[in-house]
C-alpha positions as CSV (number, residue, x, y, z in Angstrom):
1,M,-16.6,27.8,104.3
2,F,-19.0,25.9,106.5
3,Q,-20.0,22.6,105.9
4,V,-22.0,19.9,107.7
5,I,-21.0,16.2,107.1
6,S,-22.6,13.4,108.2
7,V,-21.0,10.7,110.2
8,P,-20.5,7.4,107.7
9,E,-23.3,4.3,109.5
10,G,-21.0,2.4,111.0
11,D,-18.6,4.9,111.8
12,F,-17.6,5.0,115.5
13,F,-17.7,8.7,116.4
14,F,-14.1,9.8,117.6
15,D,-12.6,7.8,114.8
16,F,-14.6,9.8,112.1
17,V,-13.5,13.1,113.5
18,R,-9.9,12.2,113.6
19,H,-10.0,11.1,110.1
20,L,-12.0,14.3,109.4
21,T,-9.1,16.5,110.7
22,D,-6.3,14.7,109.4
23,W,-8.1,15.3,106.1
24,I,-8.2,18.9,106.5
25,K,-4.8,19.2,107.9
26,K,-3.9,17.7,104.4
27,A,-5.8,19.5,102.2
28,R,-4.9,23.0,104.1
29,P,-1.5,22.8,104.7
30,A,0.0,24.9,107.3
31,K,2.9,27.1,107.5
32,E,6.2,26.4,108.9
33,G,6.0,26.1,112.8
34,V,2.3,27.0,112.8
35,V,-0.4,24.9,114.2
36,P,-3.8,25.0,112.4
37,S,-6.7,25.6,114.5
38,L,-9.4,23.4,113.9
39,T,-12.9,23.5,115.0
40,Y,-15.8,21.8,114.7
41,Q,-19.5,21.7,116.0
42,V,-21.6,18.1,116.8
43,F,-24.9,18.3,115.8
44,F,-27.6,15.7,116.6
45,M,-30.1,15.7,113.9
46,K,-32.5,13.1,112.3
47,K,-31.5,12.2,108.8
48,L,-33.7,9.9,107.4
49,W,-37.6,10.5,107.9
50,T,-38.9,7.2,106.5
51,N,-41.0,6.3,109.6
52,T,-41.3,8.8,111.5
53,V,-44.8,9.3,112.8
54,P,-45.7,12.1,115.2
55,G,-47.0,10.8,118.7
56,K,-44.8,7.9,118.1
57,D,-42.0,8.9,120.1
58,S,-42.6,12.1,122.4
59,M,-39.3,12.8,123.3
60,A,-37.7,12.9,119.8
61,D,-40.8,14.8,118.8
62,C,-40.3,17.9,121.6
63,I,-36.5,17.6,121.4
64,F,-35.4,16.6,117.1
65,H,-38.6,17.2,115.2
66,Y,-40.0,20.0,116.3
67,Y,-36.7,22.3,116.0
68,Q,-35.9,20.5,112.7
69,E,-38.7,20.8,111.2
70,L,-39.9,24.8,112.1
71,P,-36.6,26.1,110.5
72,K,-37.5,24.8,107.4
73,Y,-41.4,25.8,108.1
74,L,-39.9,29.5,108.6
75,R,-37.7,29.4,105.6
76,G,-41.2,29.1,103.4
77,Y,-40.4,25.6,101.9
78,H,-44.0,24.2,102.3
79,K,-47.0,25.3,100.2
80,C,-49.8,25.8,103.0
81,S,-53.1,27.8,103.7
82,S,-53.1,30.9,105.4
83,E,-55.4,29.6,107.8
84,E,-52.5,26.6,108.6
85,V,-50.1,29.8,108.9
86,A,-52.3,30.9,111.7
87,Q,-52.6,28.1,113.4
88,L,-49.3,27.1,113.2
89,G,-48.0,30.7,114.5
90,A,-50.5,30.1,117.6
91,L,-48.7,26.9,118.3
92,I,-45.3,28.8,117.6
93,Y,-45.8,31.3,120.1
94,R,-47.2,28.7,122.5
95,V,-44.2,26.9,122.5
96,N,-42.3,30.4,123.2
97,F,-44.1,31.8,125.8
98,E,-46.6,28.9,127.3
99,E,-49.8,31.2,128.1
100,D,-48.3,34.3,129.0
101,K,-50.5,36.6,126.8
102,T,-48.3,39.7,127.4
103,Q,-46.4,39.2,124.6
104,F,-49.2,39.6,122.3
105,P,-48.5,43.1,121.3
106,N,-45.0,42.2,120.2
107,I,-46.4,39.7,117.7
108,P,-46.3,42.4,114.9
109,K,-43.0,42.6,115.7
110,M,-41.8,39.3,115.8
111,L,-43.6,37.3,112.9
112,K,-40.5,36.3,111.2
113,D,-40.4,34.0,113.8
114,L,-44.3,32.7,113.6
115,V,-45.0,33.0,110.0
116,P,-43.3,32.0,106.9
117,Q,-40.8,34.2,105.5
118,D,-42.9,34.6,102.2
119,L,-46.0,34.6,103.4
120,I,-45.1,37.6,105.8
121,R,-46.8,40.1,103.3
122,Q,-50.2,38.3,103.3
123,L,-51.7,40.5,105.5
124,S,-51.1,43.5,107.4
125,P,-49.3,42.8,110.7
126,D,-52.5,43.7,113.0
127,D,-54.0,41.0,110.8
128,W,-51.9,38.1,111.3
129,K,-51.9,39.2,114.7
130,R,-55.6,38.9,115.3
131,C,-55.8,35.9,113.6
132,I,-52.8,34.1,115.9
133,V,-54.2,35.3,118.9
134,G,-57.8,33.8,117.9
135,Y,-56.1,30.3,117.5
136,F,-54.0,30.6,120.7
137,N,-57.5,31.2,122.3
138,K,-58.8,28.1,121.2
139,Q,-55.6,26.3,122.0
140,A,-55.8,27.5,125.7
141,G,-54.4,25.4,128.3
142,K,-52.3,23.1,126.1
143,S,-48.4,22.9,127.1
144,R,-45.4,23.4,125.6
145,E,-44.9,19.6,124.6
146,E,-48.6,19.7,123.4
147,A,-48.0,22.3,120.9
148,K,-45.0,21.0,119.7
149,L,-47.0,17.9,119.0
150,M,-49.7,19.6,117.3
151,F,-47.9,21.5,115.4
152,L,-46.0,18.5,113.9
153,K,-49.2,16.6,113.2
154,I,-50.5,19.7,111.1
155,I,-47.3,19.6,108.6
156,F,-47.2,15.9,108.6
157,K,-49.6,16.1,106.3
158,W,-47.8,17.5,103.8
159,P,-46.1,15.7,101.1
160,T,-42.8,18.0,101.6
161,F,-42.9,16.6,105.5
162,G,-39.5,16.0,106.6
163,S,-37.8,16.9,103.8
164,A,-34.2,18.5,103.1
165,F,-34.2,21.3,100.7
166,F,-32.3,22.7,98.4
167,E,-32.3,25.4,96.4
168,V,-30.7,25.0,93.1
169,K,-30.1,26.3,89.6
170,Q,-30.8,23.6,86.7
171,T,-29.9,23.4,83.1
172,T,-31.8,20.6,81.4
173,E,-35.2,20.9,81.8
174,P,-37.0,23.9,79.8
175,N,-40.1,23.7,81.1
176,F,-39.3,23.7,84.6
177,P,-38.1,27.4,86.3
178,E,-34.6,28.1,85.9
179,I,-34.2,28.3,89.9
180,L,-35.6,24.8,91.6
181,I,-36.3,23.5,95.1
182,I,-35.3,20.1,95.1
183,A,-36.6,18.0,98.3
184,I,-35.4,14.8,99.2
185,N,-37.6,12.7,101.6
186,K,-38.7,9.4,102.0
187,H,-40.8,9.6,98.7
188,G,-37.8,10.0,96.5
189,V,-36.7,13.5,94.9
190,S,-39.4,16.3,94.0
191,L,-38.6,18.9,92.4
192,I,-40.7,22.1,93.5
193,D,-41.7,25.5,91.8
194,P,-39.9,28.1,94.5
195,K,-42.5,30.8,94.0
196,A,-46.1,28.6,94.0
197,K,-44.6,26.0,96.1
198,D,-46.1,23.5,93.7
199,I,-44.5,19.9,93.4
200,L,-43.9,19.7,89.9
201,I,-42.5,16.5,89.6
202,T,-41.2,13.3,92.1
203,H,-38.5,10.9,91.0
204,P,-39.3,7.8,93.0
205,F,-35.7,6.3,94.7
206,T,-36.2,3.2,92.2
207,K,-36.4,5.2,89.3
208,I,-33.1,6.9,90.0
209,S,-30.1,4.9,88.6
210,N,-27.2,6.9,89.1
211,W,-26.0,10.4,90.5
212,S,-23.2,12.2,91.3
213,S,-21.7,15.6,92.8
214,G,-18.7,18.1,93.3
215,N,-18.4,21.6,94.6
216,T,-20.6,22.8,92.3
217,Y,-22.8,20.6,90.8
218,F,-25.1,18.0,91.4
219,H,-26.4,15.7,88.6
220,I,-28.4,13.0,88.9
221,T,-29.9,10.1,86.2
222,I,-33.8,9.1,86.7
223,G,-34.4,5.6,84.4
224,N,-32.3,3.9,82.3
225,L,-28.7,4.7,82.4
226,V,-28.6,5.0,78.3
227,R,-32.3,5.9,77.8
228,G,-32.9,7.7,80.9
229,S,-33.1,11.8,81.3
230,K,-30.9,13.5,83.6
231,L,-30.6,16.5,85.8
232,L,-28.3,18.6,85.9
233,C,-28.0,21.0,89.2
234,E,-25.5,23.9,89.8
235,T,-25.1,24.1,93.5
236,S,-22.6,23.9,96.3
237,M,-24.7,21.8,98.6
238,G,-24.1,18.8,96.1
239,Y,-22.1,16.8,98.3
240,K,-24.6,16.7,101.3
241,M,-27.4,15.8,98.4
242,D,-25.3,13.1,97.1
243,D,-24.7,12.1,101.2
244,L,-28.6,12.0,101.7
245,L,-29.6,10.4,98.5
246,T,-27.0,7.5,99.1
247,S,-28.4,7.1,102.7
248,Y,-31.9,7.0,101.3
249,I,-31.2,4.6,98.8
250,S,-29.1,2.3,100.8
251,Q,-31.7,1.8,103.3
252,M,-34.5,1.3,100.9
253,L,-32.2,-1.2,99.2
254,T,-31.7,-3.2,102.9
255,T,-35.9,-2.7,103.8
256,M,-36.4,-4.3,99.6
257,S,-33.6,-7.3,100.9
258,K,-34.7,-8.1,104.0
259,Q,-38.8,-8.2,102.7
260,R,-37.1,-10.8,100.0
261,S,-35.7,-12.5,102.7
262,S,-38.9,-13.0,105.0
263,R,-40.5,-14.2,101.8
264,G,-38.2,-16.8,101.0
265,N,-38.2,-17.9,104.3
266,S,-41.9,-18.0,104.7
267,N,-42.1,-20.2,101.6
């Protein structure tokens, strides 16, 4: 099983890796005389997107932000128009090939790398090619870096920008689809219809009073612990949702504490 685990804030990297490998060894007892082989990969990724504004840090935009947002866009988690899709497809093409137009005939074959997977069938491959080439020509002269920034500035306008998305099966809300997409971002925890991509409701972090997770579930309580409503979800990604929610709320509480402290000092 493959898991992505964040290094806890304040931990030293190699100390964390040592603790992690020790824990795995204990959790998976090896056969006598056999040394267990443990492998891991390190991903440098942005975790909290609270203050991310495209153009503010061009290096981060080119190295981190673009490459983290692109796969989520292509998986079809965002709600967007056909016009935006064609525009973004042209920018992705430019990032991949810059001004090279010799790949135009191959666009119908590479649509899965240019267009969200659930929208590919909205137009014929040739129509997508025509739209993408049209926008490409309007962006003439733009560099790869400029194309990455333009891509980010378009999706920055969407309420789901900078989200971590999780597909879950919910068992408590009869008015919502059984299969939901949960987006965790700077706005809070959003429940999204997986077909229409509409945001059904967003629970701000200030309204979330409790949450828990396990190997097969993720639960959150909205509002008062006694009278609040619960959302129970079946998912194998509960550990990651728990970690991300904990980090966002910790950051929110730290920010609120600093604001109260600064107001107190000013008085």
